[in-house]
All heavy atoms as TSV, in Angstrom:
chain	resi	resn	atom	element	x	y	z
A	1	MET	N	N	0.830	-1.183	0.000
A	1	MET	CA	C	0.000	0.000	0.000
A	1	MET	C	C	0.879	1.252	0.000
A	1	MET	O	O	0.590	2.199	-0.709
A	1	MET	CB	C	-0.931	-0.017	1.216
A	1	MET	CG	C	-1.872	1.156	1.268
A	1	MET	SD	S	-2.993	1.316	-0.131
A	1	MET	CE	C	-4.108	0.000	0.180
A	2	CYS	N	N	1.934	1.222	0.813
A	2	CYS	CA	C	2.815	2.390	0.890
A	2	CYS	C	C	3.451	2.698	-0.459
A	2	CYS	O	O	3.519	3.861	-0.864
A	2	CYS	CB	C	3.888	2.173	1.956
A	2	CYS	SG	S	3.246	2.180	3.639
A	3	VAL	N	N	3.906	1.675	-1.164
A	3	VAL	CA	C	4.550	1.868	-2.468
A	3	VAL	C	C	3.551	2.457	-3.463
A	3	VAL	O	O	3.853	3.418	-4.169
A	3	VAL	CB	C	5.139	0.541	-2.994
A	3	VAL	CG1	C	5.624	0.692	-4.421
A	3	VAL	CG2	C	6.260	0.062	-2.091
A	4	LEU	N	N	2.364	1.900	-3.496
A	4	LEU	CA	C	1.343	2.387	-4.424
A	4	LEU	C	C	0.994	3.844	-4.141
A	4	LEU	O	O	0.926	4.664	-5.054
A	4	LEU	CB	C	0.076	1.531	-4.331
A	4	LEU	CG	C	-1.125	2.033	-5.129
A	4	LEU	CD1	C	-0.814	2.047	-6.621
A	4	LEU	CD2	C	-2.342	1.196	-4.827
A	5	MET	N	N	0.785	4.180	-2.886
A	5	MET	CA	C	0.416	5.553	-2.532
A	5	MET	C	C	1.544	6.530	-2.876
A	5	MET	O	O	1.276	7.647	-3.308
A	5	MET	CB	C	0.041	5.634	-1.063
A	5	MET	CG	C	-1.227	4.863	-0.717
A	5	MET	SD	S	-2.681	5.385	-1.646
A	5	MET	CE	C	-3.165	6.801	-0.682
A	6	LYS	N	N	2.800	6.096	-2.725
A	6	LYS	CA	C	3.929	6.954	-3.118
A	6	LYS	C	C	3.913	7.178	-4.622
A	6	LYS	O	O	4.103	8.300	-5.096
A	6	LYS	CB	C	5.252	6.322	-2.695
A	6	LYS	CG	C	5.556	6.494	-1.233
A	6	LYS	CD	C	6.893	5.852	-0.877
A	6	LYS	CE	C	7.142	5.932	0.616
A	6	LYS	NZ	N	8.392	5.283	1.013
A	7	GLU	N	N	3.679	6.106	-5.388
A	7	GLU	CA	C	3.650	6.220	-6.847
A	7	GLU	C	C	2.536	7.141	-7.320
A	7	GLU	O	O	2.680	7.844	-8.314
A	7	GLU	CB	C	3.494	4.843	-7.485
A	7	GLU	CG	C	4.738	3.990	-7.398
A	7	GLU	CD	C	4.557	2.622	-8.023
A	7	GLU	OE1	O	3.516	2.359	-8.670
A	7	GLU	OE2	O	5.478	1.790	-7.868
A	8	LEU	N	N	1.418	7.145	-6.603
A	8	LEU	CA	C	0.280	7.989	-6.974
A	8	LEU	C	C	0.415	9.414	-6.448
A	8	LEU	O	O	-0.421	10.265	-6.732
A	8	LEU	CB	C	-1.019	7.372	-6.443
A	8	LEU	CG	C	-1.413	6.027	-7.043
A	8	LEU	CD1	C	-2.633	5.471	-6.329
A	8	LEU	CD2	C	-1.680	6.163	-8.537
A	9	GLY	N	N	1.435	9.659	-5.634
A	9	GLY	CA	C	1.618	10.990	-5.057
A	9	GLY	C	C	0.633	11.280	-3.932
A	9	GLY	O	O	0.341	12.435	-3.639
A	10	LEU	N	N	0.136	10.219	-3.305
A	10	LEU	CA	C	-0.879	10.366	-2.256
A	10	LEU	C	C	-0.419	9.799	-0.917
A	10	LEU	O	O	-1.237	9.465	-0.062
A	10	LEU	CB	C	-2.168	9.646	-2.689
A	10	LEU	CG	C	-2.792	10.142	-3.986
A	10	LEU	CD1	C	-3.914	9.214	-4.419
A	10	LEU	CD2	C	-3.301	11.570	-3.817
A	11	TYR	N	N	0.879	9.718	-0.725
A	11	TYR	CA	C	1.398	9.047	0.473
A	11	TYR	C	C	0.902	9.675	1.770
A	11	TYR	O	O	0.707	8.980	2.760
A	11	TYR	CB	C	2.923	9.033	0.453
A	11	TYR	CG	C	3.496	8.155	1.541
A	11	TYR	CD1	C	3.455	6.775	1.420
A	11	TYR	CD2	C	4.048	8.704	2.686
A	11	TYR	CE1	C	3.964	5.957	2.406
A	11	TYR	CE2	C	4.565	7.896	3.685
A	11	TYR	CZ	C	4.517	6.523	3.547
A	11	TYR	OH	O	5.006	5.716	4.528
A	12	ASP	N	N	0.639	10.967	1.762
A	12	ASP	CA	C	0.177	11.632	2.987
A	12	ASP	C	C	-1.188	11.123	3.445
A	12	ASP	O	O	-1.570	11.318	4.595
A	12	ASP	CB	C	0.154	13.146	2.812
A	12	ASP	CG	C	-0.705	13.602	1.656
A	12	ASP	OD1	O	-0.757	12.894	0.633
A	12	ASP	OD2	O	-1.314	14.689	1.769
A	13	LEU	N	N	-1.915	10.440	2.580
A	13	LEU	CA	C	-3.221	9.881	2.943
A	13	LEU	C	C	-3.124	8.460	3.504
A	13	LEU	O	O	-4.106	7.923	4.008
A	13	LEU	CB	C	-4.145	9.863	1.724
A	13	LEU	CG	C	-4.453	11.217	1.100
A	13	LEU	CD1	C	-5.306	11.032	-0.138
A	13	LEU	CD2	C	-5.141	12.129	2.102
A	14	THR	N	N	-1.966	7.856	3.429
A	14	THR	CA	C	-1.795	6.466	3.831
A	14	THR	C	C	-2.187	6.201	5.285
A	14	THR	O	O	-2.869	5.214	5.561
A	14	THR	CB	C	-0.366	5.982	3.546
A	14	THR	OG1	O	-0.072	6.244	2.173
A	14	THR	CG2	C	-0.213	4.504	3.816
A	15	PRO	N	N	-1.814	7.032	6.258
A	15	PRO	CA	C	-2.240	6.768	7.638
A	15	PRO	C	C	-3.769	6.694	7.793
A	15	PRO	O	O	-4.284	5.887	8.565
A	15	PRO	CB	C	-1.655	7.934	8.428
A	15	PRO	CG	C	-0.457	8.338	7.651
A	15	PRO	CD	C	-0.871	8.156	6.203
A	16	ALA	N	N	-4.491	7.500	7.029
A	16	ALA	CA	C	-5.956	7.453	7.089
A	16	ALA	C	C	-6.467	6.112	6.573
A	16	ALA	O	O	-7.412	5.545	7.124
A	16	ALA	CB	C	-6.556	8.599	6.283
A	17	LEU	N	N	-5.845	5.592	5.525
A	17	LEU	CA	C	-6.245	4.283	5.003
A	17	LEU	C	C	-5.972	3.190	6.034
A	17	LEU	O	O	-6.781	2.280	6.216
A	17	LEU	CB	C	-5.496	3.966	3.711
A	17	LEU	CG	C	-5.883	4.785	2.496
A	17	LEU	CD1	C	-4.953	4.471	1.333
A	17	LEU	CD2	C	-7.320	4.525	2.112
A	18	CYS	N	N	-4.845	3.297	6.711
A	18	CYS	CA	C	-4.504	2.307	7.729
A	18	CYS	C	C	-5.507	2.347	8.881
A	18	CYS	O	O	-5.847	1.306	9.448
A	18	CYS	CB	C	-3.096	2.544	8.253
A	18	CYS	SG	S	-1.799	2.215	7.037
A	19	HIS	N	N	-5.987	3.528	9.214
A	19	HIS	CA	C	-6.953	3.642	10.307
A	19	HIS	C	C	-8.270	2.939	9.963
A	19	HIS	O	O	-8.964	2.436	10.850
A	19	HIS	CB	C	-7.218	5.105	10.644
A	19	HIS	CG	C	-8.090	5.287	11.834
A	19	HIS	ND1	N	-7.663	5.002	13.114
A	19	HIS	CD2	C	-9.378	5.670	11.946
A	19	HIS	CE1	C	-8.659	5.227	13.955
A	19	HIS	NE2	N	-9.704	5.624	13.277
A	20	LEU	N	N	-8.605	2.858	8.699
A	20	LEU	CA	C	-9.835	2.180	8.275
A	20	LEU	C	C	-9.837	0.686	8.622
A	20	LEU	O	O	-10.904	0.084	8.703
A	20	LEU	CB	C	-10.055	2.354	6.773
A	20	LEU	CG	C	-10.526	3.723	6.331
A	20	LEU	CD1	C	-10.568	3.796	4.816
A	20	LEU	CD2	C	-11.889	4.058	6.916
A	21	ASP	N	N	-8.668	0.104	8.832
A	21	ASP	CA	C	-8.602	-1.309	9.211
A	21	ASP	C	C	-9.420	-1.574	10.470
A	21	ASP	O	O	-10.123	-2.571	10.577
A	21	ASP	CB	C	-7.152	-1.736	9.457
A	21	ASP	CG	C	-6.318	-1.708	8.196
A	21	ASP	OD1	O	-6.872	-1.935	7.101
A	21	ASP	OD2	O	-5.102	-1.469	8.309
A	22	TYR	N	N	-9.345	-0.668	11.434
A	22	TYR	CA	C	-10.092	-0.817	12.685
A	22	TYR	C	C	-11.596	-0.691	12.439
A	22	TYR	O	O	-12.392	-1.464	12.963
A	22	TYR	CB	C	-9.641	0.233	13.704
A	22	TYR	CG	C	-8.220	0.044	14.146
A	22	TYR	CD1	C	-7.195	0.779	13.576
A	22	TYR	CD2	C	-7.899	-0.880	15.134
A	22	TYR	CE1	C	-5.883	0.608	13.977
A	22	TYR	CE2	C	-6.594	-1.064	15.546
A	22	TYR	CZ	C	-5.583	-0.313	14.961
A	22	TYR	OH	O	-4.289	-0.490	15.357
A	23	THR	N	N	-11.985	0.270	11.624
A	23	THR	CA	C	-13.394	0.491	11.309
A	23	THR	C	C	-14.004	-0.716	10.614
A	23	THR	O	O	-15.108	-1.157	10.953
A	23	THR	CB	C	-13.547	1.741	10.421
A	23	THR	OG1	O	-12.947	2.854	11.086
A	23	THR	CG2	C	-15.004	2.039	10.132
A	24	MET	N	N	-13.276	-1.262	9.656
A	24	MET	CA	C	-13.784	-2.417	8.916
A	24	MET	C	C	-13.905	-3.643	9.822
A	24	MET	O	O	-14.862	-4.407	9.722
A	24	MET	CB	C	-12.881	-2.726	7.723
A	24	MET	CG	C	-12.860	-1.614	6.686
A	24	MET	SD	S	-14.488	-1.211	6.038
A	24	MET	CE	C	-14.810	-2.663	5.082
A	25	SER	N	N	-12.973	-3.816	10.734
A	25	SER	CA	C	-13.038	-4.941	11.660
A	25	SER	C	C	-14.242	-4.802	12.587
A	25	SER	O	O	-14.957	-5.767	12.839
A	25	SER	CB	C	-11.749	-5.020	12.478
A	25	SER	OG	O	-11.812	-6.094	13.390
A	26	GLU	N	N	-14.485	-3.592	13.074
A	26	GLU	CA	C	-15.644	-3.347	13.943
A	26	GLU	C	C	-16.944	-3.599	13.190
A	26	GLU	O	O	-17.885	-4.160	13.752
A	26	GLU	CB	C	-15.617	-1.916	14.459
A	26	GLU	CG	C	-14.574	-1.669	15.523
A	26	GLU	CD	C	-14.545	-0.216	15.968
A	26	GLU	OE1	O	-15.582	0.468	15.859
A	26	GLU	OE2	O	-13.482	0.235	16.420
A	27	ALA	N	N	-17.003	-3.192	11.943
A	27	ALA	CA	C	-18.217	-3.372	11.144
A	27	ALA	C	C	-18.531	-4.848	10.949
A	27	ALA	O	O	-19.702	-5.236	10.911
A	27	ALA	CB	C	-18.063	-2.686	9.786
A	28	GLY	N	N	-17.505	-5.670	10.838
A	28	GLY	CA	C	-17.715	-7.103	10.669
A	28	GLY	C	C	-18.241	-7.763	11.925
A	28	GLY	O	O	-18.985	-8.736	11.875
A	29	GLY	N	N	-17.843	-7.231	13.091
A	29	GLY	CA	C	-18.359	-7.705	14.361
A	29	GLY	C	C	-17.813	-9.031	14.870
A	29	GLY	O	O	-18.196	-9.482	15.937
A	30	VAL	N	N	-16.917	-9.673	14.150
A	30	VAL	CA	C	-16.445	-11.001	14.537
A	30	VAL	C	C	-15.010	-10.966	15.070
A	30	VAL	O	O	-14.619	-11.795	15.874
A	30	VAL	CB	C	-16.538	-11.973	13.340
A	30	VAL	CG1	C	-16.003	-13.346	13.690
A	30	VAL	CG2	C	-17.978	-12.070	12.856
A	31	THR	N	N	-14.242	-9.982	14.614
A	31	THR	CA	C	-12.832	-9.924	14.996
A	31	THR	C	C	-12.466	-8.547	15.545
A	31	THR	O	O	-13.163	-7.559	15.314
A	31	THR	CB	C	-11.923	-10.200	13.788
A	31	THR	OG1	O	-12.151	-9.200	12.794
A	31	THR	CG2	C	-12.152	-11.583	13.222
A	32	ASN	N	N	-11.357	-8.517	16.248
A	32	ASN	CA	C	-10.715	-7.268	16.650
A	32	ASN	C	C	-9.458	-7.123	15.817
A	32	ASN	O	O	-8.688	-8.072	15.670
A	32	ASN	CB	C	-10.330	-7.294	18.133
A	32	ASN	CG	C	-11.524	-7.234	19.036
A	32	ASN	OD1	O	-12.442	-6.457	18.823
A	32	ASN	ND2	N	-11.521	-8.062	20.055
A	33	PHE	N	N	-9.255	-5.950	15.256
A	33	PHE	CA	C	-8.049	-5.688	14.491
A	33	PHE	C	C	-6.956	-5.290	15.474
A	33	PHE	O	O	-7.181	-4.483	16.367
A	33	PHE	CB	C	-8.289	-4.565	13.482
A	33	PHE	CG	C	-7.125	-4.332	12.580
A	33	PHE	CD1	C	-6.882	-5.173	11.523
A	33	PHE	CD2	C	-6.264	-3.277	12.805
A	33	PHE	CE1	C	-5.795	-4.976	10.689
A	33	PHE	CE2	C	-5.176	-3.062	11.977
A	33	PHE	CZ	C	-4.940	-3.917	10.921
A	34	VAL	N	N	-5.789	-5.858	15.329
A	34	VAL	CA	C	-4.675	-5.546	16.223
A	34	VAL	C	C	-3.454	-5.127	15.411
A	34	VAL	O	O	-3.178	-5.679	14.354
A	34	VAL	CB	C	-4.309	-6.749	17.132
A	34	VAL	CG1	C	-5.430	-7.037	18.103
A	34	VAL	CG2	C	-4.019	-7.989	16.319
A	35	ARG	N	N	-2.783	-4.102	15.919
A	35	ARG	CA	C	-1.581	-3.626	15.246
A	35	ARG	C	C	-0.802	-2.758	16.221
A	35	ARG	O	O	-1.369	-1.969	16.952
A	35	ARG	CB	C	-1.937	-2.815	14.013
A	35	ARG	CG	C	-0.727	-2.219	13.345
A	35	ARG	CD	C	-1.030	-1.533	12.037
A	35	ARG	NE	N	-2.099	-0.577	12.136
A	35	ARG	CZ	C	-3.031	-0.410	11.195
A	35	ARG	NH1	N	-3.030	-1.122	10.102
A	35	ARG	NH2	N	-3.975	0.482	11.352
A	36	GLN	N	N	0.505	-2.921	16.189
A	36	GLN	CA	C	1.365	-2.090	17.017
A	36	GLN	C	C	2.104	-1.064	16.154
A	36	GLN	O	O	2.291	0.060	16.565
A	36	GLN	CB	C	2.368	-2.971	17.765
A	36	GLN	CG	C	3.050	-2.280	18.903
A	36	GLN	CD	C	3.806	-3.273	19.772
A	36	GLN	OE1	O	4.087	-4.402	19.376
A	36	GLN	NE2	N	4.140	-2.852	20.951
A	37	TYR	N	N	2.497	-1.460	14.948
A	37	TYR	CA	C	3.290	-0.591	14.079
A	37	TYR	C	C	2.729	-0.536	12.661
A	37	TYR	O	O	2.136	-1.497	12.185
A	37	TYR	CB	C	4.730	-1.107	13.945
A	37	TYR	CG	C	5.470	-1.232	15.240
A	37	TYR	CD1	C	5.729	-2.479	15.792
A	37	TYR	CD2	C	5.927	-0.105	15.908
A	37	TYR	CE1	C	6.420	-2.603	16.981
A	37	TYR	CE2	C	6.614	-0.219	17.106
A	37	TYR	CZ	C	6.861	-1.466	17.635
A	37	TYR	OH	O	7.543	-1.589	18.811
A	38	THR	N	N	2.938	0.594	12.006
A	38	THR	CA	C	2.676	0.712	10.572
A	38	THR	C	C	3.842	1.449	9.927
A	38	THR	O	O	4.447	2.328	10.548
A	38	THR	CB	C	1.387	1.495	10.247
A	38	THR	OG1	O	1.562	2.858	10.623
A	38	THR	CG2	C	0.177	0.912	10.924
A	39	LEU	N	N	4.152	1.099	8.701
A	39	LEU	CA	C	5.182	1.827	7.959
A	39	LEU	C	C	4.740	3.264	7.716
A	39	LEU	O	O	5.546	4.193	7.764
A	39	LEU	CB	C	5.455	1.134	6.623
A	39	LEU	CG	C	6.092	-0.245	6.711
A	39	LEU	CD1	C	6.105	-0.901	5.338
A	39	LEU	CD2	C	7.488	-0.144	7.285
A	40	ALA	N	N	3.448	3.458	7.485
A	40	ALA	CA	C	2.913	4.780	7.175
A	40	ALA	C	C	3.077	5.769	8.326
A	40	ALA	O	O	3.176	6.968	8.106
A	40	ALA	CB	C	1.442	4.671	6.796
A	41	SER	N	N	3.118	5.254	9.548
A	41	SER	CA	C	3.282	6.148	10.701
A	41	SER	C	C	4.726	6.179	11.193
A	41	SER	O	O	5.005	6.651	12.286
A	41	SER	CB	C	2.341	5.733	11.832
A	41	SER	OG	O	2.681	4.443	12.309
A	42	GLY	N	N	5.639	5.623	10.399
A	42	GLY	CA	C	7.047	5.661	10.748
A	42	GLY	C	C	7.553	4.455	11.504
A	42	GLY	O	O	8.691	4.444	11.970
A	43	GLY	N	N	6.727	3.431	11.643
A	43	GLY	CA	C	7.140	2.219	12.341
A	43	GLY	C	C	8.169	1.428	11.544
A	43	GLY	O	O	8.332	1.642	10.342
A	44	PRO	N	N	8.834	0.486	12.206
A	44	PRO	CA	C	9.852	-0.309	11.523
A	44	PRO	C	C	9.258	-1.352	10.572
A	44	PRO	O	O	9.943	-1.850	9.685
A	44	PRO	CB	C	10.593	-0.999	12.670
A	44	PRO	CG	C	9.609	-1.040	13.793
A	44	PRO	CD	C	8.758	0.182	13.631
A	45	TYR	N	N	7.984	-1.673	10.752
A	45	TYR	CA	C	7.292	-2.652	9.918
A	45	TYR	C	C	5.792	-2.577	10.215
A	45	TYR	O	O	5.378	-1.890	11.140
A	45	TYR	CB	C	7.798	-4.076	10.181
A	45	TYR	CG	C	7.791	-4.457	11.645
A	45	TYR	CD1	C	6.651	-4.972	12.247
A	45	TYR	CD2	C	8.928	-4.284	12.436
A	45	TYR	CE1	C	6.638	-5.301	13.595
A	45	TYR	CE2	C	8.925	-4.609	13.777
A	45	TYR	CZ	C	7.768	-5.120	14.349
A	45	TYR	OH	O	7.756	-5.438	15.686
A	46	CYS	N	N	5.000	-3.273	9.430
A	46	CYS	CA	C	3.564	-3.405	9.696
A	46	CYS	C	C	3.336	-4.769	10.342
A	46	CYS	O	O	3.843	-5.775	9.846
A	46	CYS	CB	C	2.753	-3.317	8.409
A	46	CYS	SG	S	2.738	-1.684	7.669
A	47	ASP	N	N	2.602	-4.777	11.408
A	47	ASP	CA	C	2.353	-6.045	12.108
A	47	ASP	C	C	0.862	-6.243	12.368
A	47	ASP	O	O	0.453	-6.608	13.457
A	47	ASP	CB	C	3.151	-6.118	13.409
A	47	ASP	CG	C	2.743	-5.062	14.418
A	47	ASP	OD1	O	2.017	-4.119	14.055
A	47	ASP	OD2	O	3.144	-5.178	15.579
A	48	CYS	N	N	0.064	-6.029	11.360
A	48	CYS	CA	C	-1.383	-6.087	11.537
A	48	CYS	C	C	-1.895	-7.535	11.534
A	48	CYS	O	O	-1.274	-8.433	10.991
A	48	CYS	CB	C	-2.090	-5.283	10.469
A	48	CYS	SG	S	-1.772	-5.826	8.779
A	49	GLY	N	N	-3.042	-7.697	12.183
A	49	GLY	CA	C	-3.677	-9.004	12.222
A	49	GLY	C	C	-5.055	-8.907	12.841
A	49	GLY	O	O	-5.497	-7.842	13.247
A	50	TYR	N	N	-5.723	-10.018	12.906
A	50	TYR	CA	C	-7.080	-10.080	13.463
A	50	TYR	C	C	-7.128	-11.118	14.559
A	50	TYR	O	O	-6.489	-12.158	14.461
A	50	TYR	CB	C	-8.086	-10.454	12.366
A	50	TYR	CG	C	-8.197	-9.408	11.296
A	50	TYR	CD1	C	-7.372	-9.428	10.181
A	50	TYR	CD2	C	-9.130	-8.402	11.402
A	50	TYR	CE1	C	-7.472	-8.470	9.191
A	50	TYR	CE2	C	-9.235	-7.415	10.411
A	50	TYR	CZ	C	-8.406	-7.471	9.320
A	50	TYR	OH	O	-8.500	-6.497	8.359
A	51	LYS	N	N	-7.897	-10.831	15.596
A	51	LYS	CA	C	-8.127	-11.788	16.669
A	51	LYS	C	C	-9.629	-11.964	16.824
A	51	LYS	O	O	-10.381	-10.982	16.862
A	51	LYS	CB	C	-7.527	-11.306	17.994
A	51	LYS	CG	C	-6.023	-11.317	17.977
A	51	LYS	CD	C	-5.470	-11.116	19.355
A	51	LYS	CE	C	-3.952	-11.215	19.268
A	51	LYS	NZ	N	-3.335	-11.109	20.571
A	52	LYS	N	N	-10.051	-13.208	16.892
A	52	LYS	CA	C	-11.461	-13.524	17.031
A	52	LYS	C	C	-11.980	-12.997	18.380
A	52	LYS	O	O	-11.322	-13.128	19.408
A	52	LYS	CB	C	-11.677	-15.033	16.953
A	52	LYS	CG	C	-13.118	-15.432	16.892
A	52	LYS	CD	C	-13.247	-16.921	16.660
A	52	LYS	CE	C	-14.714	-17.290	16.597
A	52	LYS	NZ	N	-14.881	-18.724	16.331
A	53	LYS	N	N	-13.150	-12.369	18.348
A	53	LYS	CA	C	-13.758	-11.851	19.565
A	53	LYS	C	C	-14.235	-13.002	20.432
A	53	LYS	O	O	-14.643	-14.035	19.924
A	53	LYS	CB	C	-14.938	-10.939	19.240
A	53	LYS	CG	C	-14.524	-9.624	18.654
A	53	LYS	CD	C	-15.713	-8.721	18.453
A	53	LYS	CE	C	-15.265	-7.378	17.928
A	53	LYS	NZ	N	-16.396	-6.461	17.777
A	54	GLY	N	N	-14.201	-12.771	21.723
A	54	GLY	CA	C	-14.755	-13.769	22.635
A	54	GLY	C	C	-13.773	-14.568	23.277
A	54	GLY	O	O	-13.195	-15.153	23.872
């Protein structure tokens, strides 16, 4: 995602796209989205994932 957004000249919007991961997980109602780091926010890597609720 970061590479594509850089190529499109829209990299400054990348953190907003990453934030949508939480919204989409909540909308599904089955999982919690978990993440400690993102490349878009200056982290050393992206470590996103989902954990089943309950």
